[in-house]
DOVOTI-29801 format. One record per residue (C-alpha): residue number from 1; x, y, z. Coordinates in steps of 0.5 Angstrom, whole numbers. Layout:
<recs>
REC num    px    py    pz
REC NUM     X     Y     Z
...
</recs>
This chain:
<recs>
REC num    px    py    pz
REC   1   139   213   177
REC   2   137   219   172
REC   3   141   226   172
REC   4   139   231   178
REC   5   133   235   177
REC   6   134   242   176
REC   7   131   247   180
REC   8   127   253   177
REC   9   129   260   179
REC  10   125   266   180
REC  11   126   273   181
REC  12   126   278   187
REC  13   120   281   183
REC  14   116   275   182
REC  15   117   273   189
REC  16   115   279   192
REC  17   109   279   187
REC  18   107   272   189
REC  19   107   274   197
REC  20   103   281   195
REC  21    97   276   191
REC  22    97   272   197
REC  23    95   278   201
REC  24    91   282   196
REC  25    87   276   193
REC  26    87   271   198
REC  27    86   275   204
REC  28    92   272   208
REC  29    95   276   214
REC  30   103   279   211
REC  31   106   273   215
REC  32   102   268   213
REC  33   102   270   206
REC  34   110   270   206
REC  35   110   263   209
REC  36   105   260   204
REC  37   109   263   198
REC  38   116   260   201
REC  39   112   253   202
REC  40   108   253   195
REC  41   114   255   191
REC  42   119   250   194
REC  43   114   245   193
REC  44   114   247   186
REC  45   121   246   185
REC  46   123   253   185
REC  47   130   255   188
REC  48   129   261   193
REC  49   136   261   195
REC  50   138   269   195
REC  51   131   271   195
REC  52   130   276   200
REC  53   124   274   204
REC  54   120   280   207
REC  55   114   281   211
REC  56   109   286   207
REC  57   109   292   210
REC  58   115   291   214
REC  59   120   293   208
REC  60   122   291   202
REC  61   128   287   199
REC  62   131   294   198
REC  63   131   296   205
REC  64   135   290   207
REC  65   142   292   209
REC  66   146   287   205
REC  67   142   289   199
REC  68   143   297   201
REC  69   151   296   202
REC  70   152   292   195
REC  71   148   298   192
REC  72   152   303   194
REC  73   158   299   192
REC  74   155   298   185
REC  75   155   306   185
REC  76   162   307   187
REC  77   164   302   182
REC  78   160   305   176
REC  79   162   312   178
REC  80   170   310   177
REC  81   173   308   171
REC  82   180   305   172
REC  83   181   307   179
REC  84   177   308   186
REC  85   178   315   188
REC  86   182   316   195
REC  87   176   319   198
REC  88   171   313   198
REC  89   176   308   200
REC  90   175   309   207
REC  91   167   308   206
REC  92   169   302   202
REC  93   172   299   208
REC  94   166   300   212
REC  95   161   297   207
REC  96   166   291   206
REC  97   166   289   213
REC  98   159   290   214
REC  99   158   285   208
REC 100   163   280   211
REC 101   159   281   218
REC 102   152   280   215
REC 103   155   274   210
REC 104   159   271   216
REC 105   153   271   221
REC 106   150   264   223
REC 107   144   267   224
REC 108   143   269   217
REC 109   146   264   213
REC 110   142   265   207
REC 111   146   272   206
REC 112   151   270   202
REC 113   146   267   197
REC 114   143   274   197
REC 115   149   277   195
REC 116   151   272   190
REC 117   144   273   187
REC 118   145   281   187
REC 119   152   280   183
REC 120   156   281   189
REC 121   162   277   187
REC 122   162   280   180
REC 123   162   287   184
REC 124   168   285   188
REC 125   172   282   183
REC 126   171   289   179
REC 127   172   293   185
REC 128   179   289   187
REC 129   181   291   180
REC 130   180   298   181
REC 131   182   299   189
REC 132   189   302   189
REC 133   194   297   191
REC 134   197   302   197
REC 135   190   302   200
REC 136   191   295   203
REC 137   186   296   208
REC 138   181   296   203
REC 139   184   290   199
REC 140   184   286   205
REC 141   177   288   207
REC 142   175   286   200
REC 143   178   279   200
REC 144   175   278   206
REC 145   168   279   204
REC 146   169   275   197
REC 147   171   269   200
REC 148   165   268   204
REC 149   161   268   197
REC 150   165   262   194
REC 151   161   256   196
REC 152   160   252   190
REC 153   161   251   183
REC 154   156   256   181
REC 155   160   261   185
REC 156   167   259   183
REC 157   165   259   176
REC 158   162   266   176
REC 159   169   268   180
REC 160   173   265   174
REC 161   169   269   168
REC 162   170   275   172
REC 163   177   274   171
REC 164   178   273   179
REC 165   184   268   179
REC 166   188   274   175
REC 167   186   279   180
REC 168   187   276   186
REC 169   194   273   184
REC 170   196   280   182
REC 171   194   283   189
REC 172   198   277   192
REC 173   204   279   188
REC 174   203   286   190
REC 175   201   285   197
REC 176   207   281   199
REC 177   209   285   205
REC 178   202   285   208
REC 179   200   279   212
REC 180   192   281   212
REC 181   192   281   204
REC 182   196   275   204
REC 183   192   271   208
REC 184   185   274   205
REC 185   188   272   198
REC 186   190   265   199
REC 187   183   264   203
REC 188   180   266   196
REC 189   185   261   192
REC 190   183   256   197
REC 191   175   257   196
REC 192   175   258   189
REC 193   180   252   187
REC 194   175   247   191
REC 195   172   242   187
REC 196   174   246   181
REC 197   180   243   177
REC 198   180   249   172
REC 199   181   254   177
REC 200   187   249   180
REC 201   190   249   173
REC 202   189   257   172
REC 203   193   258   179
REC 204   198   254   177
REC 205   199   257   170
REC 206   200   263   174
REC 207   206   260   178
REC 208   202   260   184
REC 209   207   255   187
REC 210   213   260   186
REC 211   209   265   190
REC 212   207   260   196
REC 213   214   258   196
REC 214   216   265   197
REC 215   211   266   202
REC 216   213   260   206
REC 217   220   263   206
REC 218   218   270   208
REC 219   213   268   214
REC 220   215   263   219
REC 221   209   261   224
REC 222   202   262   224
REC 223   201   269   221
REC 224   199   266   214
REC 225   195   260   216
REC 226   190   260   209
REC 227   197   259   205
REC 228   196   251   208
REC 229   189   251   206
REC 230   191   253   199
REC 231   196   248   198
REC 232   192   242   200
REC 233   186   244   196
REC 234   190   245   190
REC 235   193   238   191
REC 236   186   235   192
REC 237   183   231   186
REC 238   176   234   188
REC 239   173   236   182
REC 240   168   230   180
REC 241   167   232   173
REC 242   174   231   171
REC 243   176   223   170
REC 244   184   224   171
REC 245   186   230   175
REC 246   193   234   174
REC 247   194   235   182
REC 248   199   229   182
REC 249   203   233   177
REC 250   202   239   181
REC 251   205   236   188
REC 252   211   233   184
REC 253   212   241   182
REC 254   211   243   189
REC 255   216   239   191
REC 256   221   240   186
REC 257   221   247   187
REC 258   222   246   195
REC 259   215   247   198
REC 260   216   240   201
REC 261   222   242   205
REC 262   219   249   206
REC 263   213   246   210
REC 264   218   241   214
REC 265   221   248   216
REC 266   215   250   218
REC 267   214   244   223
REC 268   220   246   226
REC 269   218   253   227
REC 270   214   252   233
REC 271   207   253   230
REC 272   201   253   234
REC 273   196   247   234
REC 274   192   250   229
REC 275   198   252   224
REC 276   201   245   226
REC 277   195   241   224
REC 278   194   245   217
REC 279   202   245   215
REC 280   201   237   217
REC 281   195   236   212
REC 282   199   241   207
REC 283   205   237   207
REC 284   201   230   207
REC 285   198   233   200
REC 286   205   234   197
REC 287   208   227   199
REC 288   205   223   193
REC 289   211   219   192
REC 290   217   215   194
REC 291   222   220   192
REC 292   218   226   196
REC 293   217   222   202
REC 294   225   220   202
REC 295   226   228   201
REC 296   222   230   207
REC 297   225   225   211
REC 298   232   227   209
REC 299   230   234   211
REC 300   228   232   218
REC 301   221   231   217
REC 302   220   225   221
REC 303   224   228   227
REC 304   219   234   227
REC 305   213   229   226
REC 306   215   224   232
REC 307   217   230   236
REC 308   210   233   235
REC 309   207   226   236
REC 310   210   226   243
REC 311   208   233   244
REC 312   201   232   242
REC 313   201   226   248
REC 314   203   231   253
REC 315   198   236   251
REC 316   192   232   250
REC 317   191   235   243
REC 318   188   229   240
REC 319   187   233   233
REC 320   194   234   233
REC 321   196   227   234
REC 322   191   224   229
REC 323   194   229   224
REC 324   201   228   225
REC 325   200   220   225
REC 326   196   221   219
REC 327   202   224   216
REC 328   207   219   219
REC 329   203   214   216
REC 330   204   217   209
REC 331   211   218   210
REC 332   212   211   212
REC 333   210   208   205
REC 334   217   209   203
REC 335   221   203   205
REC 336   227   207   207
REC 337   223   212   212
REC 338   220   205   215
REC 339   227   204   218
REC 340   228   211   220
REC 341   222   211   224
REC 342   224   205   227
REC 343   231   207   229
REC 344   228   213   232
REC 345   224   210   237
REC 346   218   211   233
REC 347   214   205   235
REC 348   215   206   242
REC 349   213   213   241
REC 350   206   211   238
REC 351   205   206   243
REC 352   206   211   248
REC 353   201   216   245
REC 354   196   210   245
REC 355   196   210   252
REC 356   195   217   253
REC 357   189   217   248
REC 358   187   210   251
REC 359   180   213   251
REC 360   179   215   244
REC 361   178   210   239
REC 362   179   215   233
REC 363   187   216   235
REC 364   188   209   237
REC 365   186   207   229
REC 366   191   212   227
REC 367   196   209   231
REC 368   194   202   228
REC 369   194   205   221
REC 370   202   207   222
REC 371   204   200   225
REC 372   200   197   219
REC 373   204   200   214
REC 374   211   200   218
REC 375   210   192   219
REC 376   208   191   212
REC 377   212   185   209
REC 378   217   186   214
REC 379   218   181   219
REC 380   223   184   223
REC 381   219   190   224
REC 382   213   186   226
REC 383   217   183   232
REC 384   219   190   234
REC 385   212   192   234
REC 386   210   186   238
REC 387   216   188   243
REC 388   213   195   243
REC 389   206   193   245
REC 390   202   193   239
REC 391   199   186   241
REC 392   197   189   247
REC 393   194   195   244
REC 394   190   191   239
REC 395   187   186   245
REC 396   185   192   249
REC 397   182   197   244
REC 398   178   191   241
REC 399   175   189   248
REC 400   174   196   250
REC 401   171   199   243
REC 402   167   194   240
REC 403   162   199   236
REC 404   168   203   233
REC 405   168   200   226
REC 406   174   203   223
REC 407   178   202   229
REC 408   176   195   229
REC 409   178   194   222
REC 410   185   198   223
REC 411   186   193   228
REC 412   185   187   224
REC 413   189   189   219
REC 414   195   191   224
REC 415   194   184   227
REC 416   195   181   220
REC 417   201   184   218
REC 418   204   182   225
REC 419   203   175   224
REC 420   203   173   217
REC 421   210   172   217
REC 422   212   171   224
REC 423   209   165   227
REC 424   211   166   234
REC 425   207   172   234
REC 426   201   168   232
REC 427   202   164   238
REC 428   203   170   243
REC 429   196   173   240
REC 430   192   167   240
REC 431   194   166   247
REC 432   192   173   249
REC 433   185   171   246
REC 434   185   176   240
REC 435   181   171   236
REC 436   174   172   240
REC 437   175   179   239
REC 438   176   179   231
REC 439   170   174   230
REC 440   166   179   234
REC 441   168   185   229
REC 442   167   180   223
REC 443   160   178   226
REC 444   158   185   228
REC 445   161   190   223
REC 446   160   189   215
REC 447   166   194   214
REC 448   170   189   218
REC 449   169   182   215
REC 450   174   182   210
REC 451   180   185   214
REC 452   177   180   220
REC 453   177   174   215
REC 454   184   175   213
REC 455   187   176   220
REC 456   184   170   222
REC 457   187   166   216
REC 458   194   169   217
REC 459   193   167   225
REC 460   193   160   222
REC 461   186   158   224
REC 462   181   154   219
REC 463   175   157   220
REC 464   176   164   218
REC 465   171   165   212
</recs>
């Protein structure tokens, strides 16, 4: 497969000229002329993102409210050298808020591209540098608008070349007492660092980990939810241009200075469901090795997760249930933590959760995944899992949801761990009729074939291939 085709670009002026020629030279009506220009240029491989599409006679690109707001901000930026005059700050708040509304509108999804094409991101970086730090409303409004333009590698590179990382870090360090600024700043960090290894590294070089720890220590609860997103993104190896990401080292650095334990404290702090989901995902991103997983457990992490699992069942919140199960599965990768989870009645809690969400295979597959980890190379845990009801869970779920591929696969993996070192479990499961459900999964789902084959083999059956 060859390299992806590069789209050609066109200026706003050139696009408008094509539309005008359709009207004047070809006699099209204005609406038809605009539509023809869009279709023709698209077929020719021209990138029309960021182009203002106006019907002739009904205005021009300059009449677009987004373009007008940007032009006014450019004027204010050009008129100021190092600092925006106080007399213009309130006007800037109105302009930034208008741009945020226009770029965040689902009905006008192309506005962010229009703002980007018209230099919006460079402009926002310049203005953020010039807005006085005590004008907190203006700073917060600018950050809110900025994050809407950070949508892909092209935009994040513009942000980097505009000195965006240092500008935003300075804002965060100077605005630690303002929740709106912290929320907006960390949202920008998360958006900018997405799929951009260079920006992750720049933020780490500017000690964003220390700033994250300070913020977690100061603000409990949900008031700076974007902070959790920033942690997750900084620790995600999502830049496909990079062969070896540094995020594993960043995670160890986060844990070393205390961020993992601070996240555990957040879980204990009574987050709402959205905050709990975000904090759990962030903690999972930090838990990259056995030492960190054990440290999380020693600080009460397993207790917090098991309590959240119980609460999610009582409240019927499947998103919290799935995320907390995923986190617990990561923590269970440590052998010491496996024992702790078992001792804290973790298996009973998981089976209880599965009964609460017996109609949702997406939750059941997460429960099965944890049980697979807990029983891996552990005959004793496999016995306890069967006693808790893991065998019944597998049979009932496989029977009820034959088309749920991932759940069927996870069930096969769990069955294998339940029986591979426990002959008595094989007898119990075979008597319950598990074989036919495994064979159905093997036959119906390509993704299940290997897991089903291994389960059949470890059940002691000859015809498993």
